[in-house]
C-alpha positions in Angstrom: 0.0 0.0 0.0 2.8 2.4 0.9 6.3 2.5 -0.6 8.0 -0.6 0.8 11.0 -0.2 3.0 12.4 -1.8 6.2 9.7 0.0 8.2 7.0 -2.1 6.6 8.7 -5.2 8.0 8.5 -3.9 11.6 5.1 -4.0 11.9 1.2 -7.3 16.8 -7.6 -9.7 31.3 -11.1 -8.6 30.6 -11.2 -4.8 30.8 -14.4 -3.0 31.5 -16.5 -2.4 28.4 -16.1 1.4 28.4 -17.4 4.1 26.3 -17.6 7.9 25.9 -14.1 8.6 27.3 -13.6 4.9 27.8 -14.4 5.3 31.5 -18.2 5.3 31.6 -21.2 3.5 30.1 -22.1 4.3 26.5 -25.4 5.8 25.3 -26.7 5.0 21.8 -26.0 8.6 20.9 -24.1 11.3 22.7 -26.2 12.8 25.5 -26.4 16.6 25.2 -26.1 16.9 29.0 -23.0 14.6 29.2 -20.4 16.4 31.3 -17.1 14.5 31.1 -14.8 17.4 30.1 -14.6 16.3 26.4 -17.4 18.5 25.1 -15.0 21.1 23.6 -13.3 18.3 21.7 -16.4 16.7 20.4 -17.9 20.1 19.3 -14.9 21.5 17.5 -15.2 22.5 13.9 -13.3 20.6 11.2 -11.8 22.7 8.4 -10.9 20.7 5.4 -8.3 21.9 3.0 -5.5 20.8 0.7 -3.1 18.2 2.1 0.6 19.1 2.6 1.7 16.2 0.5 1.4 17.1 -3.2 0.7 13.5 -4.3 -2.0 13.2 -1.7 -3.6 16.5 -2.7 -3.5 15.4 -6.3 -5.4 12.2 -5.4 -8.4 14.2 -4.4 -7.8 13.7 -0.7 -8.6 16.5 1.7 -6.8 17.0 5.1 -7.7 18.6 8.4 -6.6 18.6 12.0 -8.5 17.6 15.1 -7.5 18.5 18.7 -7.5 15.8 21.3 -6.3 15.6 24.9 -2.9 14.0 25.5 -4.4 12.5 28.7 -8.1 11.7 28.6 -8.2 11.7 32.4 -7.0 15.3 32.4 -8.9 16.8 29.4 -8.0 20.4 30.5 -4.3 19.6 30.2 -2.0 19.3 27.2 -3.5 18.6 23.8 -2.3 17.0 20.6 -3.1 17.8 17.0 -4.3 14.7 15.1 -4.0 14.9 11.3 -6.9 13.3 9.4 -7.8 12.9 5.7 -10.8 12.3 3.7 -11.9 11.0 0.3 -15.6 12.0 0.0 -18.3 9.6 -1.0 -18.6 9.6 -4.8 -22.4 9.9 -4.5 -23.8 12.0 -1.6 -27.4 11.6 -2.7 -27.9 15.3 -3.4 -29.7 16.3 -6.5 -33.3 16.2 -7.7 -34.8 12.7 -7.9 -31.6 11.0 -6.8 -31.7 8.3 -4.2 -29.2 8.8 -1.4 -26.5 6.1 -1.4 -24.0 7.7 1.1 -24.1 5.5 4.2 -21.6 7.4 6.4 -17.9 7.3 7.2 -15.4 4.5 7.0 -12.5 5.1 9.3 -9.2 3.3 8.5 -5.8 2.3 9.9 -3.0 0.7 7.7 -1.3 -1.1 10.5 2.0 -0.8 12.4 1.4 0.4 15.0 3.1 3.5 13.8 1.9 3.4 10.2 1.0 6.8 8.8 -2.6 6.7 7.6 -3.3 9.8 5.7 -2.8 8.1 2.3 -4.9 5.1 3.1 -8.3 6.5 1.9 -7.1 7.1 -1.6 -5.2 3.8 -1.7 -8.1 1.8 -0.3 -10.6 3.4 -2.7 -8.7 1.9 -5.6 -9.3 -1.5 -4.1 -13.0 -1.1 -3.2 -15.9 -1.3 -5.7 -17.3 1.9 -7.1 -20.5 1.2 -5.2 -18.6 1.2 -1.9 -16.7 4.3 -2.8 -20.0 6.0 -3.5 -21.4 5.0 -0.1 -18.7 6.2 2.3 -16.5 9.1 3.1 -13.2 7.2 3.7 -11.3 8.7 6.6 -7.6 8.3 7.3 -5.6 9.3 10.3 -2.0 9.6 11.4 -2.5 8.3 14.9 -0.9 10.2 17.8 2.8 10.3 17.7 3.1 9.5 14.0 3.4 11.3 10.7 1.7 14.7 11.0 0.2 14.1 14.4 2.7 15.4 16.9 5.3 12.9 15.7 7.7 11.3 18.1 11.4 10.9 17.2 13.7 9.5 19.9 16.8 10.0 17.8 17.4 6.3 17.2 20.5 5.2 15.3 21.4 1.5 15.1 18.6 -0.5 16.7 17.9 -4.0 18.0 14.6 -4.0 16.0 14.5 -7.4 14.3 18.3 -7.7 14.5 19.6 -11.2 14.7 21.5 -12.2 17.8 23.7 -14.3 15.5 25.6 -17.3 16.7 27.0 -16.3 20.0 26.5 -14.5 23.3 28.4 -11.4 22.0 25.8 -10.7 19.3 23.0 -11.1 21.8 24.6 -8.8 24.3 25.0 -6.2 21.6 21.2 -6.5 21.0 20.6 -6.0 24.7 22.8 -2.9 24.6 20.9 -1.4 21.6 17.5 -2.1 23.1 18.5 -0.4 26.4 19.9 2.5 24.3 16.6 2.9 22.4 14.6 2.9 25.6 16.9 5.4 27.3 16.8 7.8 24.3 13.0 7.8 24.3 12.9 8.3 28.1 15.3 11.2 28.0 13.3 13.0 25.3 9.7 12.1 26.2 9.6 10.8 29.8 6.4 11.3 31.6 4.2 11.4 28.4 4.9 8.1 26.7 2.2 6.2 28.6 -0.4 8.3 26.9 0.3 6.8 23.4 -1.7 3.6 24.1 -4.1 1.9 21.8 -7.0 2.8 24.2 -6.2 6.5 23.8 -5.9 6.1 20.1 -9.4 4.5 20.1 -10.6 7.5 22.1 -9.1 9.7 19.4 -11.0 7.7 16.8 -14.2 8.4 18.6 -13.4 12.1 18.9 -13.0 12.1 15.1 -16.3 10.3 14.7 -18.0 12.9 16.8 -16.5 16.0 15.1 -17.6 14.6 11.8 -21.2 14.6 13.0 -21.7 10.8 12.8 -23.5 8.8 15.4 -21.8 5.6 14.2 -18.7 4.8 12.3 -17.6 1.9 10.1 -14.0 0.7 10.2 -11.4 -0.9 7.9 -8.2 -1.9 9.7 -5.2 -3.9 8.6 -2.8 -5.8 10.9 -2.5 -3.5 14.0 -5.5 -1.7 12.6 -7.5 -4.8 13.5 -6.4 -4.5 17.2 -7.4 -0.8 17.1 -10.7 -1.6 15.5 -11.5 -4.4 17.9 -10.5 -2.2 20.8 -12.8 0.5 19.6 -15.6 -2.0 19.2 -15.1 -3.2 22.8 -14.9 0.3 24.2 -17.7 1.9 22.1 -19.8 -1.1 20.8 -22.9 0.9 20.0 -21.0 3.4 17.9 -19.8 0.7 15.5 -21.6 0.4 12.2 -19.6 -2.1 10.0 -16.3 -3.5 11.0 -13.7 -5.1 8.6 -10.6 -6.7 10.1 -7.9 -7.6 7.6 -5.0 -9.8 8.7 -5.5 -9.8 12.5 -3.1 -10.8 15.3 -4.4 -12.7 18.3 -5.5 -9.9 20.8 -4.5 -12.2 23.7 -1.0 -12.2 22.4 -0.8 -8.7 21.1 1.7 -6.5 23.0 3.7 -9.3 24.5 6.7 -11.3 23.2 4.4 -14.1 21.9 3.4 -11.9 19.0 7.0 -11.6 17.8 7.9 -15.2 18.6 5.0 -16.6 16.6 6.5 -14.9 13.6 9.5 -17.2 13.7 7.9 -20.5 12.6 5.8 -18.9 9.9 8.7 -17.0 8.4 10.7 -20.3 8.3 7.7 -21.8 6.5 7.8 -18.8 4.1 11.5 -19.6 3.4 10.6 -23.2 2.7 7.8 -22.1 0.3 10.3 -19.8 -1.4 12.8 -22.7 -1.7 10.2 -24.9 -3.2 9.4 -22.2 -5.8 13.0 -21.5 -6.7 14.2 -25.1 -7.1 12.5 -25.7 -10.5 14.1 -22.3 -11.5 17.6 -23.3 -10.5 18.9 -22.7 -14.0 18.0 -19.1 -13.7 18.8 -18.2 -10.1 21.4 -20.9 -9.3 20.3 -21.1 -5.6 19.7 -24.9 -5.5 18.1 -27.6 -7.6 16.1 -28.9 -4.6 14.2 -27.1 -1.8 16.7 -28.4 0.7 19.5 -27.1 -1.3 18.0 -23.7 -1.6 17.4 -23.5 2.1 21.0 -24.6 2.7 22.2 -21.8 0.3 20.2 -19.1 2.2 21.4 -20.3 5.6 24.9 -20.5 4.3 24.6 -16.9 3.0 23.6 -15.7 6.5 26.5 -17.4 8.0 28.9 -16.0 5.5 27.6 -12.5 6.2 28.1 -13.2 9.9 31.7 -14.2 9.3 32.4 -11.3 6.9 30.0 -8.5 5.9 29.0 -8.5 2.3 29.8 -5.3 0.3 26.8 -3.8 -1.4 27.8 -0.6 -3.2 29.0 1.8 -0.4 27.3 -0.3 2.3 28.0 -3.6 4.2 25.4 -6.2 5.1 26.3 -8.4 8.0 24.6 -11.6 9.3 22.8 -9.6 12.1 21.0 -7.5 9.5 20.5 -10.0 6.7 17.5 -11.8 8.3 15.6 -8.5 8.3 15.8 -8.4 4.5 14.7 -12.0 4.2 11.9 -11.2 6.7 10.7 -8.4 4.4 11.1 -10.3 1.1 9.3 -13.4 2.4 6.1 -11.6 3.3 4.4 -12.2 0.0 4.6 -15.1 -2.6 4.4 -12.5 -5.3 7.8 -11.2 -4.3 9.5 -14.5 -5.0 11.3 -13.2 -8.0 12.7 -10.3 -6.2 13.6 -12.6 -3.3 15.6 -14.8 -5.6 17.3 -11.9 -7.3 18.4 -10.4 -4.0 19.8 -13.6 -2.7 21.7 -14.2 -6.0 23.0 -10.7 -5.9 24.3 -11.1 -2.3 25.9 -14.4 -3.1 27.8 -12.9 -6.1 28.9 -10.0 -4.0 30.1 -12.3 -1.3 32.1 -14.2 -3.9 33.7 -11.0 -5.1 32.0 -11.1 -8.5 31.4 -7.9 -10.3 27.7 -7.1 -10.3 25.3 -4.2 -10.0 23.8 -3.9 -6.5 20.2 -4.8 -6.4 18.0 -1.7 -6.2 16.0 -3.2 -3.3 19.2 -3.6 -1.2 20.5 -0.2 -2.0 17.2 1.4 -1.0 16.9 -0.5 2.3 20.5 0.0 3.3 20.2 3.7 2.5 17.3 3.9 4.9 19.2 2.0 7.6 22.3 4.1 7.2 20.4 7.4 7.9 17.7 6.6 10.4 16.9 10.3 11.0 16.9 11.5 7.4 15.0 8.4 6.1 12.3 8.6 8.7 13.3 5.2 10.2 14.0 6.7 13.6 10.6 8.5 13.7 8.8 5.4 12.4 10.3 3.1 15.0 9.8 5.7 17.8 6.1 5.9 17.0 5.7 2.2 16.9 7.6 1.7 20.2 5.5 4.4 21.9 2.3 2.4 21.3 3.7 -1.0 22.0 5.4 0.0 25.2 2.4 2.0 26.4 0.2 -1.0 25.8 2.1 -3.6 27.7 5.2 -4.7 29.7 7.7 -7.3 28.6 10.2 -9.4 30.6 13.1 -7.2 31.9 15.6 -10.0 32.5 18.0 -10.4 29.5 18.5 -14.0 30.4 14.8 -14.7 29.6 15.5 -13.6 26.0 18.8 -15.5 25.8 17.0 -18.7 26.7 14.3 -18.0 24.1 16.9 -17.4 21.4 18.8 -20.6 22.3 15.5 -22.7 22.2 14.6 -21.3 18.8 17.8 -22.2 17.0 17.1 -25.8 16.0 13.8 -25.3 14.3 14.2 -21.6 13.4 17.8 -21.2 12.3 17.3 -18.0 10.3 14.6 -16.1 12.1 14.6 -17.5 15.7 17.6 -15.4 16.8 16.0 -12.3 15.3 12.5 -12.7 16.7 13.3 -13.8 20.3 15.6 -11.1 21.4 14.6 -8.1 23.6 12.6 -5.2 22.3 13.2 -1.7 23.9 9.9 -2.2 25.8 11.8 -4.6 28.1 13.7 -1.6 29.4 11.0 1.1 29.0 10.9 3.7 31.8 7.2 4.9 31.5 4.9 2.0 32.6 1.5 1.6 31.0 -1.1 3.7 32.7 -4.0 1.3 31.8 -4.4 -2.4 31.1 -5.0 -3.4 27.6 -8.6 -3.8 26.6 -9.5 -7.5 26.6 -11.4 -8.3 23.3 -14.4 -10.4 24.0 -17.7 -9.3 22.4 -20.4 -10.2 19.8 -20.0 -7.1 17.6 -20.6 -8.2 14.0 -17.4 -8.1 11.9 -15.9 -9.4 8.7 -12.4 -10.9 9.2 -10.0 -11.7 6.4 -6.9 -13.8 6.9 -4.3 -15.4 4.6 -3.3 -19.0 5.4 0.4 -18.1 5.4 0.8 -14.6 6.9 4.3 -14.0 8.1 3.3 -11.0 10.3 0.0 -12.1 11.8 -0.1 -15.9 11.4 -3.3 -17.7 10.5 -3.3 -19.2 14.0 -3.1 -15.7 15.4 -6.0 -14.7 13.2 -8.0 -17.5 14.7 -7.4 -16.0 18.1 -9.1 -12.7 16.9 -11.9 -14.8 15.4 -12.6 -16.4 18.8 -12.4 -13.1 20.6 -14.7 -11.3 18.2 -17.5 -13.8 18.6 -19.8 -12.0 16.1 -17.2 -12.2 13.3 -17.3 -14.3 10.2 -13.9 -15.4 8.8 -12.9 -15.4 5.1 -9.8 -17.5 4.6 -7.6 -16.8 1.6 -5.1 -19.6 0.8 -1.9 -17.8 0.0 1.2 -16.2 1.5 0.6 -12.5 2.0 -0.3 -9.9 4.6 -3.2 -7.4 4.1 -5.5 -9.4 1.8 -7.6 -6.6 0.2 -4.5 -4.7 -0.8 -2.4 -7.6 -2.0 -4.9 -10.0 -3.5 -7.6 -8.3 -5.6 -10.0 -10.7 -7.3 -10.5 -13.2 -4.5 -13.8 -14.0 -2.9 -12.7 -11.6 -0.1 -13.5 -8.7 -2.3 -17.1 -9.8 -2.8 -17.5 -10.4 0.9 -16.2 -6.9 1.7 -18.5 -5.3 -0.9 -21.6 -7.2 0.3 -20.9 -6.3 3.9 -20.1 -2.6 3.5 -23.0 -2.1 1.1 -25.7 -4.2 2.5 -24.5 -5.3 5.9 -24.6 -8.9 4.7 -22.1 -11.1 6.4 -21.5 -14.6 4.9 -23.8 -17.2 6.6 -20.7 -19.0 7.8 -16.9 -18.9 7.6 -15.7 -19.4 4.0 -12.5 -20.2 2.2 -11.6 -18.6 -1.2 -10.2 -20.6 -4.1 -6.4 -20.9 -3.9 -4.4 -18.0 -5.3 -0.8 -17.4 -6.0 
């Protein structure tokens, strides 16, 4: 959906069902006499205008800003400016003799957390049917701390984010040092405020946006982390939900703790095996191995070679700690198999000292990683960490992670050492101010899930399906993440159209025909 870089790879107890501010019971429509300190936020006027981004403005997207409290328990305190965007319904029902087709608003989130969302309405409209586009104002939002919404930037340089521990304790200890460093930098710059960047507060921001747009109810389309946000909103504000689409969901029971990252290990190894099975019949072209086992051996050998001596790629070097991140990114979608093979071949030739032109993908990613501030990588990771670390706590003992890394090696030789190490949340100073919302409700929802999803595994998606007891699951047999964006033409498209247009969920869970 957005330009792909390493940031796209970094992207997942029964709380009281709360509404309004998230602290009191919910009316079917806002009560005029309600006095919770948020009246001035709900009643503010929205002024739409041209978006700052020229491409976004050229797409027909309008932008605006909405003021929200930093801390919903202290609404008279500091405020934030939340950037929102809109693609208006193509048919607003105005005009003589014309039936009204506009249903309302469709709020969106592209995932992350930390994914900028202003461009999502224009991008999503390209994937939805003209009838759906006619029925909804599609609303995007850079959630608090991200993009144009008071963005956070901790000034991160090298980071432990999906960095492999490698073969020995020294590499692991370096990851611990980097994770501590990231946590310290964020604390030094933003200490005392970071606990307010939680999913529950983002859900409250979503509700303020709904209110200022004059809508009693809102529909929702969320991808990846956006499904956690949508489900949280449905739990906190159930009677303000119209239609809810959850695309590529993690298990809300595991969201926010290390199990979400650890569950990515086995499915990414599976993706590598699928890639190996695809490449083996094409060995004459890519020369990675004539059998799937040989291809896997080639990839594992490349990682080890890069660990022993970094591979020169143009002006950059790729070592074995960084290389699994690129494989993690390339393996996300079966449609990227060709690029995956080309990158591995390019790295092998470079490691052999053969003259070759560095692959554009590698140059782009390494440029981003070499300049975290200028590329936006530091800000992107900072916004993501702010949400994750405000939502939950993680084990603080480095030995806990070392044992997890060691256990993973046998069955996850490539990705285990990268997905079991400590995140900065392990050393975060600001503790969460609230518990995560436990998802457990019967709000109707349409859920889409790919059978091989390397970010939110199919098993994780089943966890969301169990928690959202009113949901119907559409399974798409393929390797991808974000079904509607990546796999147009499947039965998921029809299910989304039927639901958003007519409120018609499938009678039972369904599985689409296999797709590449």
